LOLUMKOL-938758 format. One record per residue (C-alpha): z, x, y; residue in three letters. Coordinates in steps of 0.1 Angstrom, whole numbers, padded with zeros to 4 digits, always signed. Layout:
# residues N
ZXYALA...
***
This chain:
# residues 165
-0183+0805-0056MET-0201+0838-0058ILE-0238+0835-0059GLU-0267+0859-0066GLU-0275+0881-0036ASN-0242+0873-0019ASP-0226+0899+0003SER-0188+0892+0001ILE-0156+0908+0012ILE-0127+0910-0012ILE-0094+0920+0005ALA-0065+0937-0012SER-0036+0927-0034GLY-0028+0918-0070THR-0045+0884-0066THR-0077+0900-0054MET-0076+0924-0084GLN-0073+0894-0107SER-0102+0878-0089LEU-0123+0910-0094ALA-0115+0909-0131ARG-0129+0874-0134GLN-0162+0882-0117ILE-0192+0882-0140VAL-0221+0888-0117PRO-0252+0866-0123LYS-0276+0889-0104GLY-0271+0913-0076ASN-0241+0911-0052ILE-0227+0934-0026THR-0189+0937-0023VAL-0172+0952+0007VAL-0135+0960-0001THR-0105+0978+0013SER-0089+0978-0022ALA-0094+1007-0046LEU-0082+0986-0076ASN-0108+0959-0067VAL-0136+0986-0066ALA-0124+1000-0100MET-0126+0965-0116GLU-0162+0960-0104LEU-0176+0995-0109ILE-0187+0987-0144LYS-0214+0963-0132TYR-0247+0979-0123PRO-0257+0948-0104SER-0227+0950-0080VAL-0231+0973-0050GLU-0196+0983-0038ILE-0190+0993-0002MET-0156+1010-0003GLN-0139+1010+0030MET-0122+1042+0042GLY-0090+1047+0061GLY-0053+1053+0056THR-0043+1046+0020LEU-0014+1021+0016ARG+0001+1032-0018LYS+0019+0999-0022THR-0013+0979-0023SER-0038+1007-0032THR-0058+0997-0002SER-0069+1012+0031VAL-0062+1001+0067THR-0068+1015+0101GLY-0096+1021+0126LYS-0121+1036+0100TYR-0119+1004+0079ALA-0120+0981+0109GLU-0150+0999+0125ASN-0170+0997+0093LEU-0168+0959+0093LEU-0184+0956+0128HIS-0217+0966+0112ASP-0217+0938+0086PHE-0218+0900+0082TYR-0209+0886+0049CYS-0212+0851+0033SER-0176+0849+0021LYS-0142+0866+0024LEU-0117+0863-0005PHE-0083+0869+0009LEU-0049+0871-0007GLY-0018+0864+0014VAL+0020+0869+0011ASP+0030+0838+0031GLY+0017+0803+0039ILE+0037+0784+0065ASP+0025+0752+0081LEU+0035+0763+0116GLU+0030+0801+0113TYR-0002+0801+0093GLY-0010+0828+0067VAL+0006+0862+0067SER+0010+0895+0049THR+0038+0921+0047SER+0019+0947+0068SER+0009+0945+0105ALA-0020+0969+0099GLN-0033+0949+0070GLU-0030+0917+0090ALA-0052+0933+0117GLN-0078+0943+0092LEU-0077+0908+0077ASN-0084+0893+0111ARG-0115+0915+0114ILE-0126+0905+0079MET-0123+0869+0089ILE-0146+0875+0119ASP-0171+0892+0096THR-0173+0863+0071ALA-0192+0830+0073GLN-0166+0813+0050LYS-0129+0823+0044VAL-0114+0816+0010VAL-0077+0822+0006VAL-0063+0826-0029LEU-0025+0822-0033ALA-0001+0809-0059ASP+0024+0782-0051SER+0052+0808-0046SER+0036+0818-0013LYS+0040+0784+0003PHE+0068+0779+0028GLY+0071+0817+0034ARG+0064+0838+0064ARG+0057+0875+0061SER+0059+0902+0088PHE+0022+0903+0099GLY+0006+0870+0109ARG-0031+0869+0099ILE-0042+0836+0114CYS-0037+0799+0117GLY-0054+0774+0094PHE-0083+0767+0118GLU-0099+0800+0105LYS-0096+0791+0068ILE-0122+0770+0050ASP-0109+0769+0014ILE-0075+0776-0001LEU-0072+0779-0039ILE-0038+0776-0055THR-0021+0765-0087ASP-0008+0731-0097ASP+0028+0738-0088LYS+0020+0734-0050VAL+0036+0703-0035SER+0015+0674-0026ALA+0029+0675+0009GLY+0016+0710+0015PHE-0019+0700+0002VAL-0020+0669+0024GLU-0009+0689+0055SER-0035+0716+0049LEU-0063+0691+0043GLU-0053+0674+0076LYS-0057+0708+0092SER-0093+0710+0079GLY-0086+0733+0050VAL-0103+0722+0017HIS-0076+0728-0010VAL-0086+0735-0046VAL-0058+0732-0072VAL-0064+0749-0105VAL
***
């Protein structure tokens, strides 16, 4: 999903760090990220330009939140956002454990042309403290094969393309 000359946003979380480990760039890409661990995974590639967001450091997620991070995003438009979430609920939408992170995630969504959520099946049927958005803002959801067929069907009826790996 990541193409040469893409400008992408990679949000924070352990799933996003795992994604960063899997990236083998085929040409130049620009990555905007709030996550220090994501930046550290990608720093070894000379063809990856990293735009590290600043702000208040959340030690639990090794990522930043706050006005500095939010304001930086107003100057960019990226092709894709890769977003990890803590909860996926058919009525509530997608959520995370931090209200500040949810706010930053909403701005990331507005900055991206396409929104890709990565979440394992354990996140389904859960609500976390900070609501990020409803499914109308999500283009693609990538999950594992333990997700129920009912969830997949409901998400696809909502317009979300679900990829099961």
